[in-house]
ChimeraX commands (.cxc) that place a marker at each C-alpha (Angstrom):
marker #1 position 159.65,-49.60,-14.44 radius 0.5
marker #1 position 161.79,-46.56,-14.13 radius 0.5
marker #1 position 164.55,-46.91,-11.56 radius 0.5
marker #1 position 163.93,-43.39,-10.31 radius 0.5
marker #1 position 160.27,-43.86,-9.49 radius 0.5
marker #1 position 159.18,-45.80,-6.40 radius 0.5
marker #1 position 155.79,-47.51,-6.29 radius 0.5
marker #1 position 153.76,-48.65,-3.32 radius 0.5
marker #1 position 151.25,-51.51,-3.22 radius 0.5
marker #1 position 148.34,-49.09,-2.91 radius 0.5
marker #1 position 146.81,-47.68,-6.08 radius 0.5
marker #1 position 148.37,-44.43,-7.24 radius 0.5
marker #1 position 145.63,-41.80,-7.40 radius 0.5
marker #1 position 146.39,-38.17,-8.01 radius 0.5
marker #1 position 143.80,-35.46,-8.63 radius 0.5
marker #1 position 144.81,-32.64,-10.93 radius 0.5
marker #1 position 143.80,-29.02,-10.96 radius 0.5
marker #1 position 140.40,-27.87,-12.22 radius 0.5
marker #1 position 139.97,-26.62,-15.74 radius 0.5
marker #1 position 140.36,-22.88,-16.18 radius 0.5
marker #1 position 136.76,-22.50,-17.32 radius 0.5
marker #1 position 135.61,-24.20,-14.07 radius 0.5
marker #1 position 133.58,-26.81,-15.93 radius 0.5
marker #1 position 133.96,-30.31,-14.58 radius 0.5
marker #1 position 134.83,-32.01,-17.88 radius 0.5
marker #1 position 135.57,-31.28,-21.47 radius 0.5
marker #1 position 132.97,-32.46,-23.91 radius 0.5
marker #1 position 134.27,-35.80,-25.12 radius 0.5
marker #1 position 135.83,-39.20,-24.59 radius 0.5
marker #1 position 137.52,-40.96,-27.51 radius 0.5
marker #1 position 138.06,-44.73,-27.34 radius 0.5
marker #1 position 140.63,-46.17,-29.72 radius 0.5
marker #1 position 139.80,-49.89,-29.80 radius 0.5
marker #1 position 138.08,-52.65,-31.73 radius 0.5
marker #1 position 134.42,-51.96,-32.41 radius 0.5
marker #1 position 133.29,-55.22,-30.83 radius 0.5
marker #1 position 130.66,-56.10,-28.24 radius 0.5
marker #1 position 132.89,-55.41,-25.22 radius 0.5
marker #1 position 133.81,-51.88,-26.23 radius 0.5
marker #1 position 130.34,-51.05,-27.53 radius 0.5
marker #1 position 129.03,-52.03,-24.10 radius 0.5
marker #1 position 131.69,-49.85,-22.52 radius 0.5
marker #1 position 130.53,-46.89,-24.62 radius 0.5
marker #1 position 126.97,-47.41,-23.36 radius 0.5
marker #1 position 128.15,-47.52,-19.74 radius 0.5
marker #1 position 130.12,-44.30,-20.19 radius 0.5
marker #1 position 127.17,-42.57,-21.85 radius 0.5
marker #1 position 124.91,-43.54,-18.95 radius 0.5
marker #1 position 127.45,-42.35,-16.37 radius 0.5
marker #1 position 128.43,-39.14,-18.18 radius 0.5
marker #1 position 125.29,-38.14,-20.13 radius 0.5
marker #1 position 126.65,-34.68,-20.99 radius 0.5
marker #1 position 129.73,-36.08,-22.71 radius 0.5
marker #1 position 130.13,-37.27,-26.29 radius 0.5
marker #1 position 131.65,-40.77,-26.28 radius 0.5
marker #1 position 133.20,-41.99,-29.55 radius 0.5
marker #1 position 134.58,-45.43,-30.44 radius 0.5
marker #1 position 136.84,-46.04,-33.44 radius 0.5
marker #1 position 139.25,-48.76,-34.53 radius 0.5
marker #1 position 141.12,-46.25,-36.71 radius 0.5
marker #1 position 143.20,-43.26,-35.74 radius 0.5
marker #1 position 142.88,-41.15,-38.87 radius 0.5
marker #1 position 145.92,-39.27,-40.12 radius 0.5
marker #1 position 144.79,-35.64,-40.20 radius 0.5
marker #1 position 146.18,-32.18,-39.67 radius 0.5
marker #1 position 143.00,-31.22,-37.83 radius 0.5
marker #1 position 143.04,-31.30,-34.05 radius 0.5
marker #1 position 140.23,-31.96,-31.59 radius 0.5
marker #1 position 140.62,-29.59,-28.65 radius 0.5
marker #1 position 137.34,-30.56,-26.99 radius 0.5
marker #1 position 138.05,-34.20,-26.20 radius 0.5
marker #1 position 139.21,-34.49,-22.60 radius 0.5
marker #1 position 140.13,-38.17,-22.41 radius 0.5
marker #1 position 141.51,-40.72,-24.88 radius 0.5
marker #1 position 141.32,-44.41,-23.94 radius 0.5
marker #1 position 143.67,-46.64,-25.96 radius 0.5
marker #1 position 143.37,-50.43,-26.10 radius 0.5
marker #1 position 147.05,-51.24,-25.51 radius 0.5
marker #1 position 147.10,-54.79,-26.84 radius 0.5
marker #1 position 149.91,-55.99,-29.12 radius 0.5
marker #1 position 147.40,-57.47,-31.58 radius 0.5
marker #1 position 145.76,-54.07,-32.01 radius 0.5
marker #1 position 148.47,-51.43,-31.47 radius 0.5
marker #1 position 151.81,-52.44,-32.97 radius 0.5
marker #1 position 153.84,-49.32,-32.06 radius 0.5
marker #1 position 152.51,-48.00,-28.77 radius 0.5
marker #1 position 154.79,-44.92,-28.37 radius 0.5
marker #1 position 153.92,-43.82,-31.91 radius 0.5
marker #1 position 150.21,-44.36,-31.21 radius 0.5
marker #1 position 150.42,-42.23,-28.04 radius 0.5
marker #1 position 152.27,-39.49,-29.96 radius 0.5
marker #1 position 149.58,-39.43,-32.67 radius 0.5
marker #1 position 146.85,-39.24,-30.01 radius 0.5
marker #1 position 148.64,-36.30,-28.39 radius 0.5
marker #1 position 148.84,-34.55,-31.73 radius 0.5
marker #1 position 145.19,-35.06,-32.60 radius 0.5
marker #1 position 143.81,-34.47,-29.08 radius 0.5
marker #1 position 146.17,-31.84,-27.59 radius 0.5
marker #1 position 144.06,-31.16,-24.46 radius 0.5
marker #1 position 143.24,-34.78,-23.64 radius 0.5
marker #1 position 144.61,-37.11,-21.00 radius 0.5
marker #1 position 145.86,-40.33,-22.58 radius 0.5
marker #1 position 145.07,-43.56,-20.75 radius 0.5
marker #1 position 146.00,-47.14,-21.71 radius 0.5
marker #1 position 143.41,-49.88,-21.24 radius 0.5
marker #1 position 145.55,-52.88,-20.31 radius 0.5
marker #1 position 145.70,-56.50,-19.28 radius 0.5
marker #1 position 148.07,-56.76,-16.29 radius 0.5
marker #1 position 149.46,-60.07,-17.63 radius 0.5
marker #1 position 150.56,-58.42,-20.87 radius 0.5
marker #1 position 154.28,-58.76,-21.62 radius 0.5
marker #1 position 154.45,-55.01,-22.31 radius 0.5
marker #1 position 154.17,-53.91,-18.66 radius 0.5
marker #1 position 157.65,-52.33,-18.73 radius 0.5
marker #1 position 156.70,-50.23,-21.76 radius 0.5
marker #1 position 153.50,-49.10,-20.01 radius 0.5
marker #1 position 155.56,-48.03,-17.00 radius 0.5
marker #1 position 158.00,-46.07,-19.18 radius 0.5
marker #1 position 155.17,-44.14,-20.84 radius 0.5
marker #1 position 153.54,-43.42,-17.46 radius 0.5
marker #1 position 156.79,-42.34,-15.78 radius 0.5
marker #1 position 157.56,-40.07,-18.75 radius 0.5
marker #1 position 154.14,-38.39,-18.34 radius 0.5
marker #1 position 153.23,-39.40,-21.89 radius 0.5
marker #1 position 150.17,-41.20,-20.52 radius 0.5
marker #1 position 148.18,-40.25,-17.45 radius 0.5
marker #1 position 146.63,-43.58,-16.60 radius 0.5
marker #1 position 146.94,-47.38,-16.80 radius 0.5
marker #1 position 143.42,-48.81,-16.63 radius 0.5
marker #1 position 143.16,-52.62,-16.17 radius 0.5
marker #1 position 140.24,-54.52,-17.65 radius 0.5
marker #1 position 140.06,-56.59,-14.45 radius 0.5
marker #1 position 138.65,-53.70,-12.39 radius 0.5
marker #1 position 134.99,-53.85,-11.41 radius 0.5
marker #1 position 132.88,-51.62,-13.63 radius 0.5
marker #1 position 131.96,-49.11,-10.91 radius 0.5
marker #1 position 135.64,-48.67,-10.00 radius 0.5
marker #1 position 136.56,-48.48,-13.69 radius 0.5
marker #1 position 134.07,-45.63,-14.21 radius 0.5
marker #1 position 135.29,-43.86,-11.05 radius 0.5
marker #1 position 138.84,-43.92,-12.46 radius 0.5
marker #1 position 137.52,-42.41,-15.72 radius 0.5
marker #1 position 135.93,-39.62,-13.66 radius 0.5
marker #1 position 139.30,-39.03,-11.95 radius 0.5
marker #1 position 141.14,-38.89,-15.28 radius 0.5
marker #1 position 138.58,-36.48,-16.73 radius 0.5
marker #1 position 139.30,-34.20,-13.78 radius 0.5
marker #1 position 143.01,-34.12,-14.61 radius 0.5
marker #1 position 144.09,-36.88,-12.24 radius 0.5
marker #1 position 146.37,-39.89,-12.69 radius 0.5
marker #1 position 145.86,-43.59,-11.99 radius 0.5
marker #1 position 148.45,-46.32,-11.50 radius 0.5
marker #1 position 147.04,-49.71,-10.35 radius 0.5
marker #1 position 148.60,-51.69,-7.52 radius 0.5
marker #1 position 148.09,-54.91,-9.49 radius 0.5
marker #1 position 150.95,-53.89,-11.80 radius 0.5
marker #1 position 153.27,-53.56,-8.81 radius 0.5
marker #1 position 152.45,-57.15,-7.85 radius 0.5
marker #1 position 152.91,-58.27,-11.47 radius 0.5
marker #1 position 156.34,-56.63,-11.60 radius 0.5
marker #1 position 157.30,-58.29,-8.31 radius 0.5
marker #1 position 156.35,-61.70,-9.73 radius 0.5
marker #1 position 158.40,-61.06,-12.85 radius 0.5
marker #1 position 161.38,-60.02,-10.72 radius 0.5
marker #1 position 160.98,-63.20,-8.66 radius 0.5
marker #1 position 161.00,-65.23,-11.87 radius 0.5
marker #1 position 164.26,-63.59,-12.98 radius 0.5
marker #1 position 165.86,-64.18,-9.60 radius 0.5
marker #1 position 164.82,-67.83,-9.82 radius 0.5
marker #1 position 166.43,-68.05,-13.27 radius 0.5
marker #1 position 169.75,-66.61,-12.04 radius 0.5
marker #1 position 169.82,-69.09,-9.15 radius 0.5
marker #1 position 169.17,-71.99,-11.50 radius 0.5
marker #1 position 171.85,-70.81,-13.94 radius 0.5
marker #1 position 174.38,-70.48,-11.13 radius 0.5
marker #1 position 173.66,-74.09,-10.14 radius 0.5
marker #1 position 173.17,-75.62,-13.56 radius 0.5
marker #1 position 175.74,-73.89,-15.76 radius 0.5
marker #1 position 174.11,-73.61,-19.22 radius 0.5
marker #1 position 170.65,-72.85,-17.83 radius 0.5
marker #1 position 167.22,-74.38,-18.49 radius 0.5
marker #1 position 166.64,-72.48,-21.76 radius 0.5
marker #1 position 169.12,-74.86,-23.41 radius 0.5
marker #1 position 166.85,-77.83,-22.63 radius 0.5
marker #1 position 163.90,-76.56,-24.72 radius 0.5
marker #1 position 163.06,-77.98,-28.12 radius 0.5
marker #1 position 162.68,-75.75,-31.17 radius 0.5
marker #1 position 158.88,-76.00,-30.95 radius 0.5
marker #1 position 159.00,-75.06,-27.26 radius 0.5
marker #1 position 161.16,-72.05,-28.15 radius 0.5
marker #1 position 158.56,-71.00,-30.73 radius 0.5
marker #1 position 155.70,-71.28,-28.26 radius 0.5
marker #1 position 157.66,-69.54,-25.48 radius 0.5
marker #1 position 158.42,-66.57,-27.73 radius 0.5
marker #1 position 154.73,-66.13,-28.58 radius 0.5
marker #1 position 153.76,-66.73,-24.96 radius 0.5
marker #1 position 156.12,-63.90,-23.93 radius 0.5
marker #1 position 154.10,-61.56,-26.18 radius 0.5
marker #1 position 151.05,-62.18,-23.99 radius 0.5
marker #1 position 149.22,-64.41,-26.48 radius 0.5
marker #1 position 146.77,-67.05,-25.30 radius 0.5
marker #1 position 147.01,-70.75,-26.20 radius 0.5
marker #1 position 144.24,-70.55,-28.80 radius 0.5
marker #1 position 146.01,-67.75,-30.72 radius 0.5
marker #1 position 149.41,-69.48,-30.45 radius 0.5
marker #1 position 147.82,-72.64,-31.85 radius 0.5
marker #1 position 146.44,-70.69,-34.80 radius 0.5
marker #1 position 149.79,-68.99,-35.47 radius 0.5
marker #1 position 151.69,-72.30,-35.51 radius 0.5
marker #1 position 148.95,-74.44,-37.12 radius 0.5
marker #1 position 148.70,-76.67,-34.05 radius 0.5
marker #1 position 145.79,-77.86,-31.96 radius 0.5
marker #1 position 145.10,-75.96,-28.74 radius 0.5
marker #1 position 145.65,-79.19,-26.77 radius 0.5
marker #1 position 149.12,-79.62,-28.30 radius 0.5
marker #1 position 150.02,-76.06,-27.31 radius 0.5
marker #1 position 148.81,-76.71,-23.74 radius 0.5
marker #1 position 151.08,-79.78,-23.54 radius 0.5
marker #1 position 154.09,-77.79,-24.81 radius 0.5
marker #1 position 153.39,-74.96,-22.35 radius 0.5
marker #1 position 153.20,-77.48,-19.49 radius 0.5
marker #1 position 156.49,-79.05,-20.56 radius 0.5
marker #1 position 158.39,-75.80,-20.98 radius 0.5
marker #1 position 157.18,-74.53,-17.58 radius 0.5
marker #1 position 158.51,-77.75,-16.05 radius 0.5
marker #1 position 161.84,-77.49,-17.90 radius 0.5
marker #1 position 162.32,-73.84,-16.93 radius 0.5
marker #1 position 161.57,-74.74,-13.29 radius 0.5
marker #1 position 159.00,-71.98,-12.89 radius 0.5
marker #1 position 155.42,-72.04,-11.65 radius 0.5
marker #1 position 153.37,-70.34,-14.38 radius 0.5
marker #1 position 153.44,-68.83,-17.89 radius 0.5
marker #1 position 154.13,-65.32,-16.56 radius 0.5
marker #1 position 157.37,-66.48,-14.94 radius 0.5
marker #1 position 158.23,-68.48,-18.09 radius 0.5
marker #1 position 157.87,-65.31,-20.18 radius 0.5
marker #1 position 160.16,-63.47,-17.72 radius 0.5
marker #1 position 162.76,-66.23,-18.08 radius 0.5
marker #1 position 162.60,-65.92,-21.87 radius 0.5
marker #1 position 163.03,-62.13,-21.87 radius 0.5
marker #1 position 165.90,-62.42,-19.40 radius 0.5
marker #1 position 167.62,-65.00,-21.61 radius 0.5
marker #1 position 167.45,-62.55,-24.51 radius 0.5
marker #1 position 169.09,-59.83,-22.39 radius 0.5
marker #1 position 171.66,-61.95,-20.54 radius 0.5
marker #1 position 172.63,-64.69,-23.01 radius 0.5
marker #1 position 171.90,-62.92,-26.31 radius 0.5
marker #1 position 169.87,-65.98,-27.29 radius 0.5
marker #1 position 167.98,-65.74,-30.59 radius 0.5
marker #1 position 165.68,-68.55,-31.80 radius 0.5
marker #1 position 166.42,-69.48,-35.45 radius 0.5
marker #1 position 162.99,-68.44,-36.67 radius 0.5
marker #1 position 160.38,-65.72,-36.53 radius 0.5
marker #1 position 156.96,-67.09,-35.72 radius 0.5
marker #1 position 155.03,-63.92,-36.32 radius 0.5
marker #1 position 152.32,-63.91,-38.98 radius 0.5
marker #1 position 149.25,-61.84,-39.61 radius 0.5
marker #1 position 148.29,-60.17,-36.31 radius 0.5
marker #1 position 145.23,-61.71,-34.68 radius 0.5
marker #1 position 143.07,-59.59,-32.41 radius 0.5
marker #1 position 142.48,-61.07,-28.99 radius 0.5
marker #1 position 138.93,-62.51,-28.63 radius 0.5
marker #1 position 136.69,-59.89,-27.12 radius 0.5
marker #1 position 135.04,-62.14,-24.53 radius 0.5
marker #1 position 138.30,-62.95,-22.75 radius 0.5
marker #1 position 138.34,-59.74,-20.77 radius 0.5
marker #1 position 136.85,-59.61,-17.30 radius 0.5
marker #1 position 135.37,-56.26,-18.39 radius 0.5
marker #1 position 133.08,-58.07,-20.77 radius 0.5
marker #1 position 131.37,-59.80,-17.86 radius 0.5
marker #1 position 130.94,-56.57,-15.90 radius 0.5
marker #1 position 129.17,-54.59,-18.63 radius 0.5
marker link #1:1,2 radius 0.2
marker link #1:2,3 radius 0.2
marker link #1:3,4 radius 0.2
marker link #1:4,5 radius 0.2
marker link #1:5,6 radius 0.2
marker link #1:6,7 radius 0.2
marker link #1:7,8 radius 0.2
marker link #1:8,9 radius 0.2
marker link #1:9,10 radius 0.2
marker link #1:10,11 radius 0.2
marker link #1:11,12 radius 0.2
marker link #1:12,13 radius 0.2
marker link #1:13,14 radius 0.2
marker link #1:14,15 radius 0.2
marker link #1:15,16 radius 0.2
marker link #1:16,17 radius 0.2
marker link #1:17,18 radius 0.2
marker link #1:18,19 radius 0.2
marker link #1:19,20 radius 0.2
marker link #1:20,21 radius 0.2
marker link #1:21,22 radius 0.2
marker link #1:22,23 radius 0.2
marker link #1:23,24 radius 0.2
marker link #1:24,25 radius 0.2
marker link #1:25,26 radius 0.2
marker link #1:26,27 radius 0.2
marker link #1:27,28 radius 0.2
marker link #1:28,29 radius 0.2
marker link #1:29,30 radius 0.2
marker link #1:30,31 radius 0.2
marker link #1:31,32 radius 0.2
marker link #1:32,33 radius 0.2
marker link #1:33,34 radius 0.2
marker link #1:34,35 radius 0.2
marker link #1:35,36 radius 0.2
marker link #1:36,37 radius 0.2
marker link #1:37,38 radius 0.2
marker link #1:38,39 radius 0.2
marker link #1:39,40 radius 0.2
marker link #1:40,41 radius 0.2
marker link #1:41,42 radius 0.2
marker link #1:42,43 radius 0.2
marker link #1:43,44 radius 0.2
marker link #1:44,45 radius 0.2
marker link #1:45,46 radius 0.2
marker link #1:46,47 radius 0.2
marker link #1:47,48 radius 0.2
marker link #1:48,49 radius 0.2
marker link #1:49,50 radius 0.2
marker link #1:50,51 radius 0.2
marker link #1:51,52 radius 0.2
marker link #1:52,53 radius 0.2
marker link #1:53,54 radius 0.2
marker link #1:54,55 radius 0.2
marker link #1:55,56 radius 0.2
marker link #1:56,57 radius 0.2
marker link #1:57,58 radius 0.2
marker link #1:58,59 radius 0.2
marker link #1:59,60 radius 0.2
marker link #1:60,61 radius 0.2
marker link #1:61,62 radius 0.2
marker link #1:62,63 radius 0.2
marker link #1:63,64 radius 0.2
marker link #1:64,65 radius 0.2
marker link #1:65,66 radius 0.2
marker link #1:66,67 radius 0.2
marker link #1:67,68 radius 0.2
marker link #1:68,69 radius 0.2
marker link #1:69,70 radius 0.2
marker link #1:70,71 radius 0.2
marker link #1:71,72 radius 0.2
marker link #1:72,73 radius 0.2
marker link #1:73,74 radius 0.2
marker link #1:74,75 radius 0.2
marker link #1:75,76 radius 0.2
marker link #1:76,77 radius 0.2
marker link #1:77,78 radius 0.2
marker link #1:78,79 radius 0.2
marker link #1:79,80 radius 0.2
marker link #1:80,81 radius 0.2
marker link #1:81,82 radius 0.2
marker link #1:82,83 radius 0.2
marker link #1:83,84 radius 0.2
marker link #1:84,85 radius 0.2
marker link #1:85,86 radius 0.2
marker link #1:86,87 radius 0.2
marker link #1:87,88 radius 0.2
marker link #1:88,89 radius 0.2
marker link #1:89,90 radius 0.2
marker link #1:90,91 radius 0.2
marker link #1:91,92 radius 0.2
marker link #1:92,93 radius 0.2
marker link #1:93,94 radius 0.2
marker link #1:94,95 radius 0.2
marker link #1:95,96 radius 0.2
marker link #1:96,97 radius 0.2
marker link #1:97,98 radius 0.2
marker link #1:98,99 radius 0.2
marker link #1:99,100 radius 0.2
marker link #1:100,101 radius 0.2
marker link #1:101,102 radius 0.2
marker link #1:102,103 radius 0.2
marker link #1:103,104 radius 0.2
marker link #1:104,105 radius 0.2
marker link #1:105,106 radius 0.2
marker link #1:106,107 radius 0.2
marker link #1:107,108 radius 0.2
marker link #1:108,109 radius 0.2
marker link #1:109,110 radius 0.2
marker link #1:110,111 radius 0.2
marker link #1:111,112 radius 0.2
marker link #1:112,113 radius 0.2
marker link #1:113,114 radius 0.2
marker link #1:114,115 radius 0.2
marker link #1:115,116 radius 0.2
marker link #1:116,117 radius 0.2
marker link #1:117,118 radius 0.2
marker link #1:118,119 radius 0.2
marker link #1:119,120 radius 0.2
marker link #1:120,121 radius 0.2
marker link #1:121,122 radius 0.2
marker link #1:122,123 radius 0.2
marker link #1:123,124 radius 0.2
marker link #1:124,125 radius 0.2
marker link #1:125,126 radius 0.2
marker link #1:126,127 radius 0.2
marker link #1:127,128 radius 0.2
marker link #1:128,129 radius 0.2
marker link #1:129,130 radius 0.2
marker link #1:130,131 radius 0.2
marker link #1:131,132 radius 0.2
marker link #1:132,133 radius 0.2
marker link #1:133,134 radius 0.2
marker link #1:134,135 radius 0.2
marker link #1:135,136 radius 0.2
marker link #1:136,137 radius 0.2
marker link #1:137,138 radius 0.2
marker link #1:138,139 radius 0.2
marker link #1:139,140 radius 0.2
marker link #1:140,141 radius 0.2
marker link #1:141,142 radius 0.2
marker link #1:142,143 radius 0.2
marker link #1:143,144 radius 0.2
marker link #1:144,145 radius 0.2
marker link #1:145,146 radius 0.2
marker link #1:146,147 radius 0.2
marker link #1:147,148 radius 0.2
marker link #1:148,149 radius 0.2
marker link #1:149,150 radius 0.2
marker link #1:150,151 radius 0.2
marker link #1:151,152 radius 0.2
marker link #1:152,153 radius 0.2
marker link #1:153,154 radius 0.2
marker link #1:154,155 radius 0.2
marker link #1:155,156 radius 0.2
marker link #1:156,157 radius 0.2
marker link #1:157,158 radius 0.2
marker link #1:158,159 radius 0.2
marker link #1:159,160 radius 0.2
marker link #1:160,161 radius 0.2
marker link #1:161,162 radius 0.2
marker link #1:162,163 radius 0.2
marker link #1:163,164 radius 0.2
marker link #1:164,165 radius 0.2
marker link #1:165,166 radius 0.2
marker link #1:166,167 radius 0.2
marker link #1:167,168 radius 0.2
marker link #1:168,169 radius 0.2
marker link #1:169,170 radius 0.2
marker link #1:170,171 radius 0.2
marker link #1:171,172 radius 0.2
marker link #1:172,173 radius 0.2
marker link #1:173,174 radius 0.2
marker link #1:174,175 radius 0.2
marker link #1:175,176 radius 0.2
marker link #1:176,177 radius 0.2
marker link #1:177,178 radius 0.2
marker link #1:178,179 radius 0.2
marker link #1:179,180 radius 0.2
marker link #1:180,181 radius 0.2
marker link #1:181,182 radius 0.2
marker link #1:182,183 radius 0.2
marker link #1:183,184 radius 0.2
marker link #1:184,185 radius 0.2
marker link #1:185,186 radius 0.2
marker link #1:186,187 radius 0.2
marker link #1:187,188 radius 0.2
marker link #1:188,189 radius 0.2
marker link #1:189,190 radius 0.2
marker link #1:190,191 radius 0.2
marker link #1:191,192 radius 0.2
marker link #1:192,193 radius 0.2
marker link #1:193,194 radius 0.2
marker link #1:194,195 radius 0.2
marker link #1:195,196 radius 0.2
marker link #1:196,197 radius 0.2
marker link #1:197,198 radius 0.2
marker link #1:198,199 radius 0.2
marker link #1:199,200 radius 0.2
marker link #1:200,201 radius 0.2
marker link #1:201,202 radius 0.2
marker link #1:202,203 radius 0.2
marker link #1:203,204 radius 0.2
marker link #1:204,205 radius 0.2
marker link #1:205,206 radius 0.2
marker link #1:206,207 radius 0.2
marker link #1:207,208 radius 0.2
marker link #1:208,209 radius 0.2
marker link #1:209,210 radius 0.2
marker link #1:210,211 radius 0.2
marker link #1:211,212 radius 0.2
marker link #1:212,213 radius 0.2
marker link #1:213,214 radius 0.2
marker link #1:214,215 radius 0.2
marker link #1:215,216 radius 0.2
marker link #1:216,217 radius 0.2
marker link #1:217,218 radius 0.2
marker link #1:218,219 radius 0.2
marker link #1:219,220 radius 0.2
marker link #1:220,221 radius 0.2
marker link #1:221,222 radius 0.2
marker link #1:222,223 radius 0.2
marker link #1:223,224 radius 0.2
marker link #1:224,225 radius 0.2
marker link #1:225,226 radius 0.2
marker link #1:226,227 radius 0.2
marker link #1:227,228 radius 0.2
marker link #1:228,229 radius 0.2
marker link #1:229,230 radius 0.2
marker link #1:230,231 radius 0.2
marker link #1:231,232 radius 0.2
marker link #1:232,233 radius 0.2
marker link #1:233,234 radius 0.2
marker link #1:234,235 radius 0.2
marker link #1:235,236 radius 0.2
marker link #1:236,237 radius 0.2
marker link #1:237,238 radius 0.2
marker link #1:238,239 radius 0.2
marker link #1:239,240 radius 0.2
marker link #1:240,241 radius 0.2
marker link #1:241,242 radius 0.2
marker link #1:242,243 radius 0.2
marker link #1:243,244 radius 0.2
marker link #1:244,245 radius 0.2
marker link #1:245,246 radius 0.2
marker link #1:246,247 radius 0.2
marker link #1:247,248 radius 0.2
marker link #1:248,249 radius 0.2
marker link #1:249,250 radius 0.2
marker link #1:250,251 radius 0.2
marker link #1:251,252 radius 0.2
marker link #1:252,253 radius 0.2
marker link #1:253,254 radius 0.2
marker link #1:254,255 radius 0.2
marker link #1:255,256 radius 0.2
marker link #1:256,257 radius 0.2
marker link #1:257,258 radius 0.2
marker link #1:258,259 radius 0.2
marker link #1:259,260 radius 0.2
marker link #1:260,261 radius 0.2
marker link #1:261,262 radius 0.2
marker link #1:262,263 radius 0.2
marker link #1:263,264 radius 0.2
marker link #1:264,265 radius 0.2
marker link #1:265,266 radius 0.2
marker link #1:266,267 radius 0.2
marker link #1:267,268 radius 0.2
marker link #1:268,269 radius 0.2
marker link #1:269,270 radius 0.2
marker link #1:270,271 radius 0.2
marker link #1:271,272 radius 0.2
view
């Protein structure tokens, strides 16, 4: 989060000015996401709510010199398994849809929260839209964004506070214990912690490392205990802090072919 921007626990809602032509919306919404059941259901919900708008869903952002000036809102699935370079993706969306508000559809537990904040604070995106919102609230936020407003969810503030608490806990432990708990992890636990810090679930980590999901669960339990934290979110914060403070680098790179997060894991899938 930018050090120059203060957040409160209440949701940040800001309504922009009306369009010059005095119409309520432009004519389209573009969703850049996987064409799975969850997002197809989302398209149907948007079409029912905004029957006068064209709603498009695509898993590809075509490279083209042509621009679309009629689309008023672009929704981007900001998941590491789908978008690998988020700032570049936002820039390409801006180029193709010059009159559109750009909004990131996010999971608040994603390890990229700081990057989301940077894009929002820089006015490169106009909204951060969590999948955990109830559908009626989710659609109301879309209406706000179509009207030129901004949305910043309070849940991210709480997530950032938890991450900060995890870092503070790490510093206290290092002050007491000298080398710090990261030194007590095995190589396998380092591998799993690195992937966990990317926001991946146990099932995907197991697939990446050719382990059973049960084995991954056991390793996650052990590393949480060794790091003296309470959950995987705090463990990920400890890992990222160790990279910054101790210049620690695991002697491997566990990344393989990107795997898209299963569609039915989002709370949004239950609401549609």
